[in-house]
Wavefront OBJ file of the C-alpha trace (Angstrom):
o trace
v -7.436 13.826 23.865
v -7.321 10.299 25.958
v -4.004 8.850 27.350
v -4.892 5.718 26.289
v -4.951 6.904 22.109
v -1.965 8.814 22.675
v 0.126 6.378 20.995
v -2.037 5.080 18.175
v -1.453 7.434 16.249
v 0.668 6.745 12.704
v 3.666 9.377 12.955
v 6.535 10.020 14.632
v 9.730 8.353 13.429
v 9.386 6.935 10.452
v 9.195 2.708 10.460
v 11.196 2.777 7.251
v 13.090 4.800 4.635
v 13.891 3.950 1.608
v 15.509 6.260 -1.192
v 11.898 7.135 -3.384
v 10.009 6.863 -0.269
v 9.598 7.037 3.906
v 6.381 5.140 5.938
v 5.250 4.689 8.934
v 3.329 2.338 10.983
v 1.695 1.166 13.624
v 0.893 -1.894 14.794
v -0.389 -1.129 18.432
v -3.971 -2.699 17.803
v -5.086 -7.056 17.313
v -6.370 -7.028 14.025
v -5.615 -4.516 11.850
v -1.934 -2.122 10.448
v -2.469 1.475 9.260
v 0.681 2.604 7.552
v 1.306 6.622 5.772
v 3.686 6.157 2.700
v 5.147 9.180 1.178
v 7.157 8.401 -2.139
v 9.011 11.560 -3.437
v 8.454 13.297 -6.732
v 9.534 11.191 -10.154
v 9.824 8.070 -7.402
v 7.743 4.728 -6.585
v 7.192 2.098 -4.566
v 9.414 -1.116 -4.508
v 6.162 -3.112 -5.650
v 4.798 -6.250 -3.385
v 2.154 -8.569 -4.228
v 0.062 -9.429 -1.652
v 0.535 -12.412 0.926
v -2.550 -13.543 3.246
v -4.356 -9.822 3.342
v -6.237 -7.487 1.489
v -5.295 -3.724 1.477
v -7.345 -0.838 1.773
v -4.913 2.612 -0.769
v -6.806 5.821 0.381
v -4.643 9.120 -1.185
v -4.190 11.976 0.834
v -2.311 14.247 -1.507
v -0.556 14.007 -4.717
v -1.252 12.346 -7.919
v 0.344 9.676 -9.162
v -0.258 5.588 -11.151
v -0.801 2.568 -8.814
v -0.134 -0.352 -11.226
v -1.431 -3.477 -10.362
v -0.663 -7.008 -11.397
v -3.201 -9.593 -11.061
v -2.155 -13.589 -10.967
v -4.792 -16.790 -12.920
v -6.932 -17.866 -9.923
v -6.199 -21.412 -8.687
v -8.868 -24.410 -8.189
v -8.418 -22.393 -4.352
v -10.194 -18.720 -5.691
v -8.221 -15.613 -6.086
v -5.057 -16.046 -7.910
v -1.857 -15.733 -5.828
v 0.822 -17.534 -7.323
v 2.794 -15.705 -9.889
v 4.308 -19.286 -11.526
v 0.317 -19.617 -12.944
v 0.280 -16.544 -15.223
v -0.673 -13.623 -15.651
v -4.351 -13.203 -15.768
v -3.978 -8.832 -16.068
v -2.276 -5.685 -15.983
v -2.672 -2.110 -15.712
v -1.749 0.806 -13.885
v -4.745 3.497 -12.439
v -4.335 6.903 -11.931
v -4.326 8.239 -8.919
v -5.478 11.490 -6.873
v -6.312 12.228 -3.802
v -9.206 11.486 -2.356
v -9.327 8.013 -3.552
v -9.399 4.850 -1.721
v -8.415 1.830 -4.022
v -8.425 -2.068 -2.452
v -6.353 -3.998 -3.527
v -6.372 -8.326 -3.102
v -4.539 -10.836 -1.604
v -2.344 -12.253 -4.629
v -2.393 -9.618 -6.461
v 1.175 -6.828 -7.248
v 0.832 -3.791 -6.571
v 3.481 -0.852 -6.779
v 2.864 2.866 -6.686
v 4.295 5.294 -9.181
v 3.715 9.456 -8.519
v 4.115 11.144 -11.390
v 4.598 14.442 -10.404
v 8.024 16.739 -11.043
v 7.128 18.538 -7.708
v 5.223 17.559 -5.097
v 4.597 14.191 -2.757
v 2.322 11.403 -3.154
v 1.136 11.067 0.276
v -1.684 7.583 0.872
v -2.485 5.254 4.081
v -2.339 1.958 3.933
v -5.315 -0.440 5.603
v -5.012 -3.925 6.522
v -5.122 -7.324 8.318
v -2.374 -8.305 11.264
v -2.191 -11.489 8.587
v -0.207 -9.918 5.686
v 2.171 -7.806 8.310
v 5.728 -7.560 6.758
v 8.751 -6.546 9.022
l 1 2 3 4 5 6 7 8 9 10 11 12 13 14 15 16 17 18 19 20 21 22 23 24 25 26 27 28 29 30 31 32 33 34 35 36 37 38 39 40 41 42 43 44 45 46 47 48 49 50 51 52 53 54 55 56 57 58 59 60 61 62 63 64 65 66 67 68 69 70 71 72 73 74 75 76 77 78 79 80 81 82 83 84 85 86 87 88 89 90 91 92 93 94 95 96 97 98 99 100 101 102 103 104 105 106 107 108 109 110 111 112 113 114 115 116 117 118 119 120 121 122 123 124 125 126 127 128 129 130 131 132
């Protein structure tokens, strides 16, 4: 591997360790952030609303569910303010190999439905939505 790319991996020391999941993040690129999340069996992420960011989720291993809440549109376009009310709420089954696109303004949460296996996914998103 070229020396230039030694620090461009996602891994090593976890960036964030929660009771239910662990996140590794690499923010060395100028426009994109990449992270890997491992959700423990029968656990979930806390869930969050995407602010000024679109995200691509790539499921690497395990099975689970993604809960999505779409908020009502405003005059400016896609909804981003929960006070405007919920337009649509749904959940989608996840399995290894799935790629899910989530729009800015939507709320999403990932749930690991397995009693034994971890659920691992990658997230790729633009720097505008980065929250430290």
